[in-house]
N, C-alpha and C positions, 0 to 999 in steps of 0.2 A: 494628588487626585487628577490634576490637569494632565500630567504625563500618562497616567493610565488611560484617560479618555483619548489622548492623542494616539496611544498605542492601539487601542481598539478601533479607532477611526482608520488608521493605516491598515490594520488587519482586514477590516471589512472591505476596504476599497481595493487593496492590492492582493493580499495573500488569498483571501477567499475566492476572488475572481480567478486567480492563478489555478487553484484547485478545480474550479468549475471548468475552466478551459482545458486543463490537462486531462481530466477524466471525460470531458465532453468530446475529446478528439479520438476516443477509442471506438473501434467498430467491433462487431461480432462476426468473425470470419466463418464459423460453422454454418450459420444460416444465410450468410452473404446478404445481410441487411444493408439496405442502401443508407438508412438513417444512422447517424452516429448516436452514441449513448447521450443521455441528458445528464450532464454533470451536476446540474442543480438539484436533481432528485436525491443524490446521496452525498452532498457536499459535507454535511456534518459528520457522517460516518467516515468519509474519506479523510477528513482532517483528524479525527480521533485515531483512525488506524495508523496514519502517518506519524502522529505524535507518539503513539504507543510503540511503534517500530523504532523511532528515534531513541526513546528511553531504554527499550530493551537492548538495542545495539550498544548504547553507552554503558549499560550495566555489564554486558558481555565483554566489551572491550576492557573495562576496568578490571573485571575478574581475570581475563586472560593475561593482562600485563602483571597482575599481582601473582598469579599462579606460576609464571615463568617455566612452564613445562610445555612441551610440544604436544598438541592434540594428536591422537592416533587417527589414521585415515584408512579407509578401504583402498585397495590398490588403484582403482579407477580414479580416485580423487587425490592421489598422492601429490600432484603439483598444484592443487588449489590452495589458496590462502585461507587463513581462519575467517577473514571477512567474507570471502566468497562462499565458504561453507555455511556461515551464519545466514546469509541472504538466500542461499539455496534451500536451507531448512525452512526459512520463513515462507518462501514461495511455495514449497511443498504443502504447507498447511492450506493453501487455497485451491489445490488440485481436487477436482470433483467431477463426477459424471452427472450431467443434467440432461433430462429427457428433452428432445427437441421441442416437444409441445410446451414445455415450461420456459424455454428460452425467451420467447417474446414477452411473456408476463414479467420475467425478471428484468428485462431491458426497459420495459415501459413503466415500471413501478420502482419503488425504492429497494426492491429485491427481497423484501421480507415475505417469507412463505406464509 
């Protein structure tokens, strides 16, 4: 029990603050906002997203090492590694078009519509 408490203490002090600082350092270039994003608003979601990505990549890596066959690629991506393709696919899920009028709302809140 003491070890679990120590782990949570370390997480709260170090890891959580790291996420807040990392996401708080992001700016929104399309609107050229002077203020940085507030990493505290979405810290829980950011931690969950990163944890999910870590688990998904671990599963993909395990699958790809067991499958032992080369993934087919489109010609443009012929020189990309499997890991690069995985993260490209992940990043693509976040691509979206947001109306300029909605950007400030998303930046100033937790981003929930």
